[in-house]
NUVEXLO-182009 format. One record per residue (C-alpha): residue number from 1; residue in three letters; y, z, x. Coordinates in steps of 0.001 Angstrom, whole numbers. Layout:
(NUM,'ALA',(Y,Z,X))
...
# end
This chain:
(1,'UNK',(20881,44424,27928))
(2,'UNK',(23409,41757,27006))
(3,'UNK',(21500,39175,29066))
(4,'UNK',(18281,40000,27219))
(5,'UNK',(20025,39607,23863))
(6,'UNK',(21559,36320,24979))
(7,'UNK',(18174,34988,26089))
(8,'UNK',(16647,36063,22765))
(9,'UNK',(19343,34219,20798))
(10,'UNK',(18999,31153,23034))
(11,'UNK',(15226,31150,22542))
(12,'UNK',(15637,31533,18788))
(13,'UNK',(18200,28730,18708))
(14,'UNK',(15943,26413,20689))
(15,'UNK',(13046,27080,18327))
(16,'UNK',(15164,26469,15229))
(17,'UNK',(16660,23307,16734))
(18,'UNK',(13241,21948,17701))
(19,'UNK',(11879,22626,14189))
(20,'UNK',(14839,20879,12563))
(21,'UNK',(14520,17965,14965))
(22,'UNK',(10804,17656,14218))
(23,'UNK',(11449,17777,10468))
(24,'UNK',(13987,14991,10842))
(25,'UNK',(11542,12943,12894))
(26,'UNK',(8858,13473,10240))
(27,'UNK',(11274,12269,7546))
(28,'UNK',(12100,9141,9551))
(29,'UNK',(8384,8605,10099))
(30,'UNK',(7787,8867,6338))
(31,'UNK',(10430,6214,5732))
(32,'UNK',(8906,4009,8424))
(33,'UNK',(5535,4181,6650))
(34,'UNK',(7088,2840,3449))
(35,'UNK',(8921,79,5299))
(36,'UNK',(5694,-930,7057))
(37,'UNK',(3433,-697,4013))
(38,'UNK',(3487,-4450,3396))
(39,'UNK',(670,-4919,5889))
(40,'UNK',(-1451,-2296,4137))
(41,'UNK',(-1013,-4147,832))
(42,'UNK',(-1390,-7658,2220))
(43,'UNK',(-4525,-6731,4154))
(44,'UNK',(-5995,-4728,1327))
(45,'UNK',(-9358,-4378,3103))
(46,'UNK',(-7692,-1970,5537))
(47,'UNK',(-6631,333,2719))
(48,'UNK',(-9973,21,918))
(49,'UNK',(-11764,1047,4094))
(50,'UNK',(-9577,4151,4326))
(51,'UNK',(-10141,4968,645))
(52,'UNK',(-13857,4909,1414))
(53,'UNK',(-13362,7062,4517))
(54,'UNK',(-11125,9668,2862))
(55,'UNK',(-12476,9513,-688))
(56,'UNK',(-16120,8468,-869))
(57,'UNK',(-17131,10437,2222))
(58,'UNK',(-15486,13534,705))
(59,'UNK',(-17391,13285,-2578))
(60,'UNK',(-20189,15698,-1680))
(61,'UNK',(-17965,18644,-841))
(62,'UNK',(-15684,17898,-3822))
(63,'UNK',(-18499,17626,-6371))
(64,'UNK',(-20485,20621,-5119))
(65,'UNK',(-17370,22790,-4860))
(66,'UNK',(-16222,21725,-8337))
(67,'UNK',(-19602,22558,-9821))
(68,'UNK',(-19674,26078,-8376))
(69,'UNK',(-16024,26775,-9192))
(70,'UNK',(-16729,25821,-12808))
(71,'UNK',(-19818,28019,-12894))
(72,'UNK',(-17848,30984,-11559))
(73,'UNK',(-15122,30342,-14152))
(74,'UNK',(-17782,30296,-16839))
(75,'UNK',(-19178,33667,-15774))
(76,'UNK',(-15833,35361,-15242))
(77,'UNK',(-14265,33805,-18316))
(78,'UNK',(-17087,34827,-20618))
(79,'UNK',(-17016,38407,-19314))
(80,'UNK',(-13291,38609,-20086))
(81,'UNK',(-13262,36750,-23413))
(82,'UNK',(-16142,38651,-24986))
(83,'UNK',(-14147,41895,-24703))
(84,'UNK',(-11668,40413,-27199))
(85,'UNK',(-14201,38618,-29379))
(86,'UNK',(-13081,35181,-28170))
(87,'UNK',(-16126,34016,-26234))
(88,'UNK',(-16135,30740,-28237))
(89,'UNK',(-12903,29792,-26430))
(90,'UNK',(-14723,29634,-23099))
(91,'UNK',(-14436,25841,-23000))
(92,'UNK',(-10653,26060,-23370))
(93,'UNK',(-10338,28577,-20552))
(94,'UNK',(-12523,26571,-18161))
(95,'UNK',(-10937,23209,-18919))
(96,'UNK',(-7293,24334,-18796))
(97,'UNK',(-7832,26344,-15626))
(98,'UNK',(-9367,23348,-13895))
(99,'UNK',(-7176,20563,-15226))
(100,'UNK',(-3865,22373,-14762))
(101,'UNK',(-4354,24322,-11537))
(102,'UNK',(-7696,24748,-9833))
(103,'UNK',(-8718,21095,-9928))
(104,'UNK',(-5670,19657,-8122))
(105,'UNK',(-5091,22642,-5824))
(106,'UNK',(-8641,23373,-4635))
(107,'UNK',(-9526,19691,-4251))
(108,'UNK',(-6314,19159,-2246))
(109,'UNK',(-7183,22063,52))
(110,'UNK',(-10679,20648,566))
(111,'UNK',(-9199,17184,1073))
(112,'UNK',(-6841,18515,3751))
(113,'UNK',(-9674,20305,5522))
(114,'UNK',(-12069,17381,5522))
(115,'UNK',(-10122,14114,5326))
(116,'UNK',(-6718,15249,6619))
(117,'UNK',(-8126,16746,9794))
(118,'UNK',(-10279,13647,10363))
(119,'UNK',(-7272,11335,10006))
(120,'UNK',(-5252,13413,12460))
(121,'UNK',(-8073,13516,14991))
(122,'UNK',(-8655,9772,14694))
(123,'UNK',(-5009,8812,15226))
(124,'UNK',(-4598,11456,17917))
(125,'UNK',(-7576,10098,19849))
(126,'UNK',(-6211,6575,19527))
(127,'UNK',(-2977,7839,21074))
(128,'UNK',(-4792,9771,23798))
(129,'UNK',(-6823,6701,24775))
(130,'UNK',(-3638,4550,24697))
(131,'UNK',(-4892,2298,21909))
(132,'UNK',(-1556,2652,20083))
(133,'UNK',(322,1702,23245))
(134,'UNK',(-1946,-1317,23664))
(135,'UNK',(-1105,-2443,20122))
(136,'UNK',(2606,-2212,20912))
(137,'UNK',(2060,-4273,24060))
(138,'UNK',(417,-6957,21898))
(139,'UNK',(3360,-6894,19447))
(140,'UNK',(1281,-5160,16769))
(141,'UNK',(3085,-2383,14905))
(142,'UNK',(738,664,15028))
(143,'UNK',(2459,2218,12014))
(144,'UNK',(1744,-861,9900))
(145,'UNK',(-1756,-1435,11285))
(146,'UNK',(-3059,2117,11714))
(147,'UNK',(-852,4654,9923))
(148,'UNK',(112,2992,6620))
(149,'UNK',(-3460,2121,5486))
(150,'UNK',(-4583,5683,6158))
(151,'UNK',(-1593,7093,4316))
(152,'UNK',(-2127,4975,1207))
(153,'UNK',(-5875,5498,1330))
(154,'UNK',(-5317,9239,1083))
(155,'UNK',(-2695,8873,-1667))
(156,'UNK',(-5064,6784,-3802))
(157,'UNK',(-8170,8882,-3133))
(158,'UNK',(-6664,12311,-3851))
(159,'UNK',(-6088,11958,-7658))
(160,'UNK',(-9565,10471,-8084))
(161,'UNK',(-11160,13340,-6185))
(162,'UNK',(-9183,15882,-8226))
(163,'UNK',(-10374,14273,-11470))
(164,'UNK',(-13996,14376,-10307))
(165,'UNK',(-13562,18002,-9209))
(166,'UNK',(-12284,18982,-12659))
(167,'UNK',(-15053,17033,-14410))
(168,'UNK',(-17750,18713,-12351))
(169,'UNK',(-16093,22087,-12897))
(170,'UNK',(-16167,21632,-16659))
(171,'UNK',(-19831,20626,-16413))
(172,'UNK',(-20526,23746,-14358))
(173,'UNK',(-18777,25891,-16980))
(174,'UNK',(-20906,24195,-19656))
(175,'UNK',(-24129,24930,-17766))
(176,'UNK',(-23312,28623,-17419))
(177,'UNK',(-21572,29180,-20745))
(178,'UNK',(-23776,27146,-23078))
(179,'UNK',(-27113,26724,-21342))
(180,'UNK',(-27328,30069,-19539))
(181,'UNK',(-25311,32567,-21609))
(182,'UNK',(-25704,30938,-25024))
(183,'UNK',(-22165,30135,-26195))
(184,'UNK',(-22196,27757,-29154))
(185,'UNK',(-22121,24207,-27791))
(186,'UNK',(-20098,22805,-30683))
(187,'UNK',(-17393,25438,-30288))
(188,'UNK',(-17324,24944,-26533))
(189,'UNK',(-16547,21222,-26775))
(190,'UNK',(-14536,21142,-30022))
(191,'UNK',(-12075,23864,-28997))
(192,'UNK',(-11691,22224,-25604))
(193,'UNK',(-10918,18875,-27232))
(194,'UNK',(-8424,20436,-29628))
(195,'UNK',(-6599,22508,-27010))
(196,'UNK',(-6320,20171,-24013))
(197,'UNK',(-3304,17889,-24396))
(198,'UNK',(-3236,14617,-22486))
(199,'UNK',(461,14613,-21610))
(200,'UNK',(1009,18336,-21075))
(201,'UNK',(-2251,19190,-19324))
(202,'UNK',(-4074,16163,-17957))
(203,'UNK',(-984,14260,-16800))
(204,'UNK',(364,17459,-15272))
(205,'UNK',(-2790,17679,-13154))
(206,'UNK',(-2603,13995,-12234))
(207,'UNK',(1019,14328,-11075))
(208,'UNK',(156,17383,-9017))
(209,'UNK',(-2808,15682,-7363))
(210,'UNK',(-681,12626,-6552))
(211,'UNK',(2016,14783,-4952))
(212,'UNK',(-626,16711,-3008))
(213,'UNK',(-2128,13427,-1816))
(214,'UNK',(1258,12298,-500))
(215,'UNK',(1807,15635,1259))
(216,'UNK',(-1617,15809,2916))
(217,'UNK',(-1618,12156,3977))
(218,'UNK',(1922,12393,5354))
(219,'UNK',(1197,15532,7360))
(220,'UNK',(-2118,14145,8635))
(221,'UNK',(-783,10817,9912))
(222,'UNK',(2378,12398,11351))
(223,'UNK',(528,15106,13265))
(224,'UNK',(-1897,12548,14654))
(225,'UNK',(879,10159,15676))
(226,'UNK',(2965,12966,17204))
(227,'UNK',(69,14706,18994))
(228,'UNK',(167,15163,22739))
(229,'UNK',(-2218,12618,24368))
(230,'UNK',(-4624,15281,25602))
(231,'UNK',(-7731,16959,24223))
(232,'UNK',(-5759,20157,23704))
(233,'UNK',(-2944,18242,22005))
(234,'UNK',(-5311,16548,19547))
(235,'UNK',(-7013,19871,18815))
(236,'UNK',(-3673,21549,18130))
(237,'UNK',(-2526,18679,15906))
(238,'UNK',(-5717,18914,13847))
(239,'UNK',(-5192,22645,13365))
(240,'UNK',(-1552,22133,12386))
(241,'UNK',(-2582,19530,9828))
(242,'UNK',(-4863,21935,7973))
(243,'UNK',(-2435,24879,8145))
(244,'UNK',(722,22926,7273))
(245,'UNK',(-975,20955,4497))
(246,'UNK',(-2446,24078,2920))
(247,'UNK',(890,25915,2896))
(248,'UNK',(2738,22836,1625))
(249,'UNK',(199,22366,-1180))
(250,'UNK',(598,25944,-2396))
(251,'UNK',(4395,25757,-2186))
(252,'UNK',(4506,22397,-4000))
(253,'UNK',(2153,23738,-6675))
(254,'UNK',(4556,26586,-7393))
(255,'UNK',(7547,24225,-7567))
(256,'UNK',(5789,21736,-9858))
(257,'UNK',(4503,24532,-12124))
(258,'UNK',(7992,26061,-12300))
(259,'UNK',(9483,22710,-13312))
(260,'UNK',(6785,22280,-15953))
(261,'UNK',(7459,25640,-17616))
(262,'UNK',(11192,25192,-17304))
(263,'UNK',(10999,21875,-19128))
(264,'UNK',(8637,23211,-21797))
# end
């Protein structure tokens, strides 16, 4: 009995130690990206190519998802607001919901699923086929040449995608609320314009999307770089990217929202 308990504690200790060690390695890796980012900025075409890969190629899923999320908000919001005689405030509900929360969060989750997993798989395959080792043999820093451009490409693309998601969501709410249900168009836009504050609402969403971009890009490049050089290792790293990024996004959203209301 005592031996079984000892083995259980040893196993638990090994797991905790390995997680702490991996977190420390990820932190050092994050610092190494910043120290090696000069190449990504000097050879700007590398970063622009990654912005295209992570941002432009993700536009379809972002725009379509934003449109349908806005349409659902329009339907649900109107059904709720009309019970209290406030259906004219539909534009406020749709815009604030998207700009403050749903725009940054949902677009970040979609970004992690599409672009984050692709970045991890790409770097993981480069490691499995020993391309990263070949770069080191030729005195080329793989972090500066491969990792940093992908990291900064994701950081730049994420706020832009979140803004487009929110814009399409508002358009979807307009289509359902004004064109389909018949809410007054002037009230829809005027109340939205009067209620949405640039600093409190829009900048709050921009800051969130920037933080989410850093989180997703960091997790994606780290998991790819740290993946075992096998097909199973790359597959597991891709799965961990989506799961870890999604949980980190939701946790960071709570922290940022808490700080916002605390400072209000």
